[in-house]
C-alpha positions in Angstrom: -14.1 21.1 -23.6 -14.4 17.5 -22.4 -12.2 16.4 -25.3 -9.5 19.0 -24.5 -9.5 18.0 -20.8 -9.0 14.4 -21.8 -6.1 15.3 -24.1 -4.5 17.5 -21.4 -4.9 14.7 -18.9 -3.2 12.4 -21.3 -0.3 14.8 -21.7 0.0 15.1 -17.9 0.0 11.3 -17.6 2.7 11.0 -20.2 4.8 13.8 -18.6 4.4 13.2 -14.9 3.8 9.5 -14.4 7.2 7.8 -13.9 8.3 4.2 -13.9 10.1 3.5 -10.7 12.9 1.1 -10.1 11.6 0.1 -6.7 14.3 -2.5 -5.9 17.0 0.1 -6.5 15.1 2.6 -4.3 14.9 0.4 -1.2 18.1 -1.6 -1.7 20.2 -1.8 1.5 17.6 0.3 3.3 15.7 -0.3 6.6 12.0 -0.3 5.6 8.9 -0.3 7.7 5.6 -1.2 6.1 2.5 -0.2 8.1 -0.9 -1.8 7.2 -4.4 -0.9 8.3 -5.1 -3.7 10.8 -5.6 -3.0 14.4 -2.6 -5.0 15.3 -0.5 -1.9 14.7 -2.2 -0.2 17.7 -1.4 -0.2 21.4 2.3 -0.9 20.7 4.0 2.4 21.6 6.3 1.8 18.6 5.7 5.1 16.8 9.2 6.5 17.4 10.8 3.2 16.4 8.9 3.2 13.1 9.9 6.8 12.3 13.6 5.9 12.6 13.4 3.6 9.5 15.0 4.9 6.2 11.6 4.4 4.4 8.2 4.2 6.0 5.5 2.8 3.7 1.8 3.2 4.1 -1.3 2.0 2.2 -4.3 3.8 0.6 -6.2 5.8 3.3 -3.4 5.9 5.8 -2.4 9.6 5.3 -5.7 10.7 6.8 -4.9 8.8 10.0 -1.3 10.2 10.1 -2.6 13.8 9.6 -5.1 13.4 12.5 -2.3 12.1 14.7 -4.6 10.0 16.9 -2.4 6.9 16.7 1.0 8.6 16.4 2.5 6.9 19.5 1.8 3.5 17.9 2.2 4.0 14.1 4.4 7.1 13.9 4.1 10.2 11.9 6.5 9.6 9.0 5.4 8.6 5.5 7.9 8.3 2.7 6.1 6.0 0.3 2.3 5.7 -0.2 1.0 2.7 -2.2 -2.4 3.6 -3.5 -4.9 1.9 -5.8 -5.8 5.2 -7.5 -9.5 4.2 -7.0 -10.8 7.0 -4.8 -14.1 5.5 -3.7 -14.4 5.1 0.1 -16.1 1.7 0.2 -13.7 -0.4 -1.6 -11.0 1.9 -3.0 -8.1 3.7 -1.6 -9.7 7.0 -0.6 -9.0 10.5 -1.9 -5.8 11.3 -3.8 -5.3 14.5 -1.8 -1.8 15.8 -2.9 -2.2 18.8 -0.7 -2.3 16.4 2.3 0.4 14.3 0.8 2.7 17.3 0.5 2.0 18.4 4.1 3.0 14.9 5.3 6.2 15.0 3.2 5.3 11.9 1.1 7.9 11.5 -1.6 6.5 8.7 -3.7 2.9 8.0 -4.5 2.9 4.6 -6.2 0.2 2.7 -8.1 1.7 -0.8 -8.0 -0.7 -2.4 -10.5 1.2 -2.6 -13.8 -1.7 -3.5 -16.0 -4.0 -1.7 -18.4 -6.5 -1.1 -15.7 -3.8 0.3 -13.4 -2.6 2.7 -16.1 -6.2 3.7 -16.8 -7.0 4.8 -13.2 -3.7 6.7 -13.1 -4.6 8.5 -16.3 -8.1 9.2 -14.8 -6.4 11.0 -11.9 -4.7 13.4 -14.3 -7.8 13.8 -16.4 -10.0 14.6 -13.3 -7.7 17.0 -11.5 -5.4 18.3 -14.2 -2.6 18.5 -11.7 1.1 18.4 -12.7 2.0 16.1 -9.8 4.5 13.3 -10.2 3.1 9.8 -9.6 4.9 6.4 -10.0 4.1 3.1 -11.5 6.1 -0.1 -11.0 7.9 -1.9 -13.7 5.9 -4.7 -15.4 8.5 -7.4 -14.6 8.3 -6.5 -10.9 4.6 -6.6 -10.9 4.6 -10.0 -12.6 6.8 -11.4 -9.7 4.2 -10.2 -7.2 1.2 -11.8 -8.9 2.8 -15.0 -10.2 1.4 -17.2 -7.4 -2.1 -15.6 -7.3 -3.8 -17.8 -10.0 -5.0 -14.8 -12.0 -6.5 -13.0 -9.0 -5.8 -9.3 -8.5 -3.4 -8.4 -5.7 -4.5 -6.1 -2.9 -2.4 -2.9 -2.7 -1.0 -4.0 0.7 0.1 -7.3 -0.7 1.8 -5.4 -3.6 3.7 -3.2 -1.1 4.8 -6.2 1.0 5.9 -8.4 -1.9 7.7 -5.6 -3.9 9.6 -4.8 -0.8 10.4 -8.4 0.2 11.5 -9.2 -3.3 14.1 -6.3 -3.0 17.4 -6.5 -1.3 16.5 -4.5 1.8 18.8 -4.3 4.9 15.8 -4.9 7.2 12.0 -4.9 6.8 9.6 -4.4 9.7 5.9 -5.2 9.1 3.0 -4.2 11.3 -0.7 -3.8 10.8 -0.9 -6.7 8.4 -3.1 -9.7 9.5 -4.4 -10.7 6.1 -7.9 -9.5 7.1 -8.1 -11.9 10.0 -8.6 -9.0 12.5 -10.5 -5.7 12.2 -9.1 -2.5 10.6 -7.6 0.1 12.9 -10.2 2.6 14.2 -10.6 5.5 11.8 -9.4 3.7 8.7 -12.6 2.1 7.4 -15.1 2.3 10.2 -18.1 1.3 8.0 -16.7 -2.2 7.7 -15.0 -3.5 10.9 -15.5 -7.2 11.5 -13.0 -9.5 9.7 -15.7 -11.5 8.1 -17.3 -8.4 6.6 -13.9 -7.1 5.4 -12.9 -10.3 3.8 -16.2 -10.6 2.0 -16.0 -7.1 0.7 -12.4 -7.5 -0.5 -12.9 -10.8 -2.2 -16.1 -9.8 -4.0 -15.5 -6.1 -4.8 -11.9 -6.3 -5.7 -11.6 -9.8 -7.2 -8.9 -10.7 -4.7 -8.0 -13.9 -2.9 -6.6 -12.8 0.5 -6.1 -16.5 1.6 -3.9 -17.1 -1.4 -2.0 -13.9 -0.7 -1.4 -15.2 2.9 0.0 -18.5 1.5 2.3 -16.6 -0.8 3.5 -14.5 2.0 4.2 -17.5 4.2 6.5 -18.9 1.6 8.7 -15.8 1.3 8.6 -15.3 5.1 10.5 -18.6 5.6 13.3 -17.4 3.3 13.7 -13.8 4.6 15.9 -13.5 7.7 15.8 -9.7 7.5 12.0 -9.7 8.1 10.6 -8.6 11.5 6.9 -8.9 12.2 4.6 -7.6 14.9 3.3 -10.1 17.5 -0.2 -10.5 15.9 1.2 -11.6 12.5 3.7 -13.9 14.2 0.8 -15.6 16.0 -1.2 -15.9 12.8 1.8 -17.5 11.0 2.4 -19.8 13.9 -1.3 -21.0 14.0 -2.0 -20.8 10.2 
């Protein structure tokens, strides 16, 4: 039975996991990327965010959207979800709940890590749930552009979403809720780890990431991207960093 389940999961992975041409998808579009930092709150920009052609969120965000607690600040719309496909609560992206994703109208669930480990966790999703649901992986060349300045460190999922979008020819990109872990998470996202020092330690040790190096990479592309609009918190961090 276990062997048959593994084989059926492999067939589902082969049949329903698609390579996405991400640059083509977002070309000439207005895109909003909403991260998990508390800088996205107390802004009253929810309606503004929902007007973008594509609204992108990360990992556990659908749970917050469904609850609606912060809708006035972060909106209700989600078109694209970038997810690690690791479902653990402590350091992963939370549950891959396609019933919830369908209720929220999420069109693209993307694992942006185009490596063997990224493919393996996507396959594990199909093997575990045996669901004929379409998921997306990014093209290897696109992923290589994201990680080329990270000195062999794994990118965070949020960094992947940012860089894949900024390396595409979008009409406009608005970014909020990204402080590169210099401020706490928004309430309700990951309440067991709140203080920035705790968050950064967890991410750098559990995920083999380097969030400071990600910040340096982001600063470089920010200077060359006139279509990019940032929330006030990230503007301040860039000004002082």
